[in-house]
Structure formats: C-alpha cells, structure tokens
C-alpha positions as CSV (number, residue, x, y, z in Angstrom):
1,X,56.6,-2.0,-57.8
2,X,52.8,-1.6,-58.3
3,X,50.7,-4.7,-58.9
4,X,49.9,-5.6,-62.5
5,X,46.8,-4.0,-63.9
6,X,43.7,-6.0,-63.5
7,X,41.0,-5.9,-66.2
8,X,37.3,-5.6,-65.1
9,X,34.2,-5.8,-67.3
10,X,31.5,-3.3,-66.4
11,X,28.0,-2.7,-67.7
12,X,25.6,0.0,-66.5
13,X,22.2,1.1,-67.6
14,X,20.2,4.3,-67.3
15,X,17.0,5.9,-68.6
16,X,18.9,8.7,-70.3
17,X,22.4,10.1,-70.8
18,X,22.5,11.8,-67.4
19,X,21.4,8.7,-65.5
20,X,23.8,6.6,-67.5
21,X,26.7,8.9,-66.7
22,X,25.9,8.9,-62.9
23,X,25.6,5.1,-62.9
24,X,28.9,4.7,-64.7
25,X,30.8,7.1,-62.4
26,X,29.2,5.6,-59.3
27,X,30.1,2.1,-60.3
28,X,33.7,3.2,-60.9
29,X,33.8,5.0,-57.5
30,X,32.4,2.0,-55.8
31,X,34.9,-0.5,-57.3
32,X,37.7,1.9,-56.6
33,X,36.7,2.1,-52.9
34,X,36.1,-1.7,-52.6
35,X,39.3,-2.7,-54.3
36,X,41.5,0.2,-53.3
37,X,42.3,0.8,-57.0
38,X,42.7,3.5,-59.6
39,X,41.5,3.0,-63.2
40,X,44.1,3.6,-65.9
41,X,42.5,2.5,-69.1
42,X,39.0,2.3,-70.6
43,X,37.8,0.4,-73.6
44,X,34.2,1.1,-74.5
45,X,32.6,-2.0,-76.1
46,X,29.0,-0.8,-76.4
47,X,27.5,2.6,-75.9
48,X,23.9,3.6,-76.4
49,X,21.6,6.2,-74.9
50,X,20.6,3.8,-72.1
51,X,23.5,1.3,-71.8
52,X,27.3,1.4,-71.5
53,X,29.5,-1.7,-71.5
54,X,33.3,-1.4,-71.1
55,X,36.4,-3.1,-70.0
56,X,38.6,-1.1,-67.6
57,X,42.1,-1.7,-66.2
58,X,42.7,-1.0,-62.6
59,X,45.9,-0.9,-60.5
60,X,46.2,-0.9,-56.8
61,X,46.3,2.5,-55.3
62,X,49.5,3.2,-53.4
63,X,50.7,6.3,-51.5
64,X,53.6,6.7,-53.8
65,X,51.6,6.6,-57.0
66,X,48.1,7.9,-56.3
67,X,48.0,9.9,-53.1
68,X,45.3,12.6,-52.9
69,X,43.9,14.3,-49.9
70,X,40.4,14.6,-51.5
71,X,38.1,11.7,-51.2
72,X,35.1,11.5,-53.6
73,X,32.1,10.3,-51.6
74,X,29.4,10.3,-54.2
75,X,28.4,11.3,-57.7
76,X,25.5,13.8,-57.8
77,X,22.9,15.0,-60.2
78,X,23.4,18.6,-58.9
79,X,24.0,20.8,-62.0
80,X,24.8,17.8,-64.1
81,X,24.8,18.6,-67.8
82,X,25.8,16.7,-71.0
83,X,26.0,18.7,-74.3
84,X,27.0,17.5,-77.7
85,X,29.4,19.9,-79.5
86,X,31.1,19.2,-82.8
87,X,30.3,15.5,-82.6
88,X,31.8,15.3,-79.0
89,X,30.1,15.1,-75.7
90,X,30.9,17.7,-73.0
91,X,29.9,16.6,-69.5
92,X,29.9,18.6,-66.3
93,X,29.6,16.6,-63.1
94,X,29.7,17.6,-59.4
95,X,30.9,15.2,-56.8
96,X,30.3,15.1,-53.0
97,X,33.7,15.2,-51.3
C-alpha cells in the first residue's frame, strides 16, 4: 500500500500574479522531484496578489499509482496568462518537458 499522506506547509511570494503562479508551481515541482511525491490535496491559508501560503498533502509516487512517461522539467513564463472570469481565475501555463 502507498505511504500515508505527508502534509507540507508552503509559502511563496511574487511581484504579481504571474510571478506568484510560477513560484508556486516551481516550488511544487521541486518538492515533487526531491521527495519523489505527488500532491493530492491543497488547502490555501492565505492568498494575496503577491503571496500564497498553503498546506499540501503529498504521497510517495509509485509506478502502480502515478506512472507517467512525461517529466516536467520547469515552469515557464512563455505565453503565461491569468484572466479573471465570473469571479474565477483562468490560468494558462506552459511547462518545459
């Protein structure tokens, strides 16, 4: 059976929404690589234009549960966009694979 979920506290900052999103995704990617984990739950504790604080749950990545041939190498700013529509944010992000 997979290991029990591990909860991690994260906080990232950025000068604007785009930088904040790239910082958030880059931190998740880094932690995923370092800990060989997959994030399964997110609880946003504080969100502002320039700061995001959250608790995330991670489980160990296994071939049986989370196998994928694609490996994300980096989060990019290329064609990054964030739009607010009907009180929701729609983000488009491209990754280096």
